[in-house]
C-alpha positions in Angstrom: -1.3 -34.4 -14.4 -2.7 -31.1 -13.2 -0.8 -28.1 -14.6 0.3 -25.1 -12.5 -2.6 -22.9 -13.6 -5.2 -25.6 -12.5 -3.4 -25.9 -9.1 -3.8 -22.1 -8.6 -7.5 -22.2 -9.5 -8.3 -25.2 -7.3 -6.1 -24.2 -4.4 -8.6 -24.1 -1.5 -6.9 -21.1 0.2 -6.7 -19.1 -3.0 -10.4 -19.9 -3.6 -11.3 -18.1 -0.4 -9.3 -15.1 -1.6 -11.0 -15.1 -5.0 -14.3 -14.9 -3.3 -13.2 -11.9 -1.3 -11.9 -10.0 -4.3 -14.7 -10.9 -6.6 -12.6 -11.7 -9.7 -11.9 -15.0 -11.4 -8.5 -15.0 -13.1 -8.1 -16.0 -16.7 -4.4 -16.1 -16.0 -4.1 -17.5 -12.5 -0.3 -17.2 -12.6 -0.8 -13.4 -12.1 -2.5 -14.0 -8.8 0.3 -16.4 -7.7 2.9 -13.7 -8.6 1.0 -11.0 -6.8 1.1 -13.2 -3.6 4.8 -14.0 -3.9 7.0 -11.9 -1.6 10.7 -11.6 -2.6 11.7 -13.6 0.5 10.1 -16.7 -0.9 12.5 -16.7 -3.9 15.8 -16.1 -2.1 18.4 -18.5 -3.4 15.9 -20.0 -5.9 16.5 -19.9 -9.6 13.5 -21.5 -11.3 12.2 -18.5 -13.3 9.5 -17.6 -10.8 8.9 -13.9 -10.1 8.0 -12.0 -7.0 5.4 -9.2 -6.7 7.6 -6.1 -6.7 7.0 -5.1 -10.3 3.2 -5.7 -9.9 3.4 -3.5 -6.7 4.8 -0.7 -8.8 2.0 -1.0 -11.3 -0.7 -1.5 -8.7 0.3 1.8 -7.0 -0.4 3.7 -10.2 -3.7 1.9 -11.0 -4.9 2.6 -7.4 -4.0 6.2 -7.8 -5.8 6.6 -11.1 -9.1 5.0 -9.8 -9.0 6.9 -6.5 -8.3 10.2 -8.3 -11.3 9.5 -10.6 -13.5 8.8 -7.6 -12.5 12.0 -5.9 -13.2 14.1 -9.0 -16.7 12.7 -9.1 -17.3 13.0 -5.3 -16.0 16.5 -4.9 -16.7 18.4 -8.2 -16.1 21.8 -6.6 -13.0 21.0 -4.6 -9.7 22.7 -5.4 -6.6 20.7 -6.4 -5.0 21.1 -2.9 -8.0 19.6 -1.1 -8.2 16.7 -3.6 -4.5 16.0 -3.1 -4.9 15.8 0.7 -7.9 13.4 0.4 -6.0 11.4 -2.2 -2.9 11.0 0.0 -5.0 9.7 2.9 -6.8 7.2 0.7 -3.7 5.7 -1.1 -1.2 5.7 1.8 0.4 2.5 2.9 -1.6 2.2 6.0 -4.9 2.3 4.0 -3.6 -0.4 1.7 -2.6 -2.5 4.6 -6.1 -2.1 6.2 -7.7 -3.4 2.9 -5.3 -6.3 2.9 -6.4 -7.2 6.4 -10.1 -6.9 5.5 -9.6 -9.6 2.8 -7.2 -11.7 5.0 -4.5 -11.3 2.3 -1.8 -12.2 4.8 -3.1 -15.7 5.0 -2.5 -16.2 1.3 0.9 -14.6 0.9 3.8 -16.8 -0.2 6.7 -15.9 2.1 10.2 -17.3 2.8 10.3 -19.4 5.9 12.3 -16.8 8.0 9.9 -14.0 7.0 7.0 -16.2 7.8 8.4 -17.0 11.3 9.1 -13.4 11.8 5.5 -12.4 11.5 5.6 -11.3 7.9 1.9 -12.0 7.4 1.1 -9.2 9.8 3.7 -6.6 8.7 2.1 -3.4 7.4 4.7 -2.9 4.6 4.3 -6.5 3.3 0.5 -6.3 3.4 0.4 -2.9 1.7 2.7 -4.1 -1.0 0.7 -7.3 -1.5 -2.5 -5.3 -1.8 -1.0 -3.1 -4.6 0.4 -6.1 -6.3 -3.1 -7.8 -6.2 -4.6 -4.7 -7.8 -2.1 -4.9 -10.6 -2.8 -8.5 -11.1 -6.5 -7.9 -11.4 -5.8 -5.0 -13.9 -3.4 -7.1 -16.0 -5.9 -10.0 -16.1 -9.2 -8.2 -16.5 -8.4 -4.7 -17.4 -9.2 -1.3 -15.8 -12.9 -2.1 -15.3 -12.1 -5.2 -13.2 -9.5 -3.4 -11.1 -11.8 -0.4 -10.7 -14.6 -2.7 -9.4 -12.3 -4.1 -6.7 -10.9 -0.7 -5.7 -14.3 0.9 -5.5 -15.7 -1.9 -3.5 -13.0 -1.4 -0.9 -12.4 2.3 -1.0 -15.7 4.0 -1.6 -16.7 3.4 2.1 -13.5 5.1 3.2 -14.2 8.0 0.9 -17.7 8.4 2.2 -16.5 8.5 5.8 -14.0 11.2 5.0 -16.1 14.2 6.1 -13.3 16.7 6.8 -10.3 17.4 4.6 -7.3 15.5 5.9 -4.3 17.6 6.6 -0.9 16.7 5.3 1.0 14.6 7.9 4.0 16.9 7.7 1.9 20.0 8.3 0.1 18.3 11.2 3.4 17.2 12.7 4.8 20.7 12.3 1.9 22.2 14.2 2.1 19.6 16.9 5.8 20.2 17.6 5.3 24.0 17.6 2.5 23.7 20.1 5.0 21.9 22.4 7.9 24.3 21.8 9.9 21.5 20.2 12.4 22.1 17.3 11.2 21.7 13.8 11.3 18.2 12.3 14.3 17.4 10.1 13.9 14.9 7.3 16.8 13.0 5.8 16.9 10.3 3.1 18.6 7.3 4.6 18.2 4.9 1.7 17.2 4.8 -2.0 16.5 1.4 -3.5 14.9 -0.2 -6.5 15.5 0.5 -10.2 15.3 4.0 -11.7 11.8 3.4 -13.0 10.5 2.3 -9.6 12.6 3.8 -6.8 11.7 3.5 -3.1 12.9 6.1 -0.7 13.4 5.6 3.0 13.3 8.8 5.0 14.0 9.4 8.7 12.4 12.3 10.6 14.4 13.6 13.5 12.9 15.7 16.3 15.0 16.7 19.3 13.9 15.1 22.5 11.8 12.5 20.6 12.7 9.2 19.0 13.1 9.3 15.3 10.8 7.4 12.9 11.2 6.3 9.3 8.8 6.1 6.3 9.0 4.6 2.8 7.5 5.8 -0.4 8.0 5.9 -4.2 9.0 9.6 -3.9 10.8 11.6 -1.3 7.6 13.5 -0.5 5.6 10.3 0.1 8.4 8.9 2.2 8.5 12.1 4.3 4.7 12.0 4.8 5.0 8.3 5.9 7.7 9.2 8.4 5.7 12.1 9.8 2.6 9.9 10.0 4.6 7.3 11.9 5.5 9.9 14.6 1.9 11.1 14.8 0.6 7.5 15.2 3.2 6.7 17.8 2.3 9.8 19.8 -1.4 9.3 19.4 -1.9 12.5 17.6 -5.2 12.9 15.7 -6.5 15.7 13.5 -9.2 16.6 15.9 
């Protein structure tokens, strides 16, 4: 009888993903866990785990490697400039873009209702899955393996970043001021997750405009995500 690990290695769909990420798992169950969304385990008590803890770790691994890349690429840049470039490279939208590049959505293990609801295309699920995948590679092959995957997918983005990105909150503030609109007001509408890995949901309210929400592992990142959501909706670019 084929054991669970062998099934993961020989699964034809997973094989396509392995080719995309360029890493062969010594512990294939890590890959399976990284692909397992919490919706797939609702009402199931069989010891399986979803990818939320890996997502928490992957966010930190991604941050470390991207920060190291920026230090090398911009040896004279001050901390503030590095921080703005960093935020643009590790934000949820960027992680979701990478997930789409490797067709990660096709490989996710979702609950039936989430699958029917278009979960394989949802930005948040894709971004979380990408971070979980990074953590799985890190746990299986170490920092060098995770760094190879991250650099292969992020170096091109870094190279294209000619100008220094502005903080989404600053850009939104300038945009509303130019239109004589009231200042954006940010409010925390939800805090979820354990103390060691909280997730904040922040709503930004601007009079005469529809509100938007954003999520992040800190209030600042959630505020930035909410501001970015308004900018994207209104078609605002940094140019």
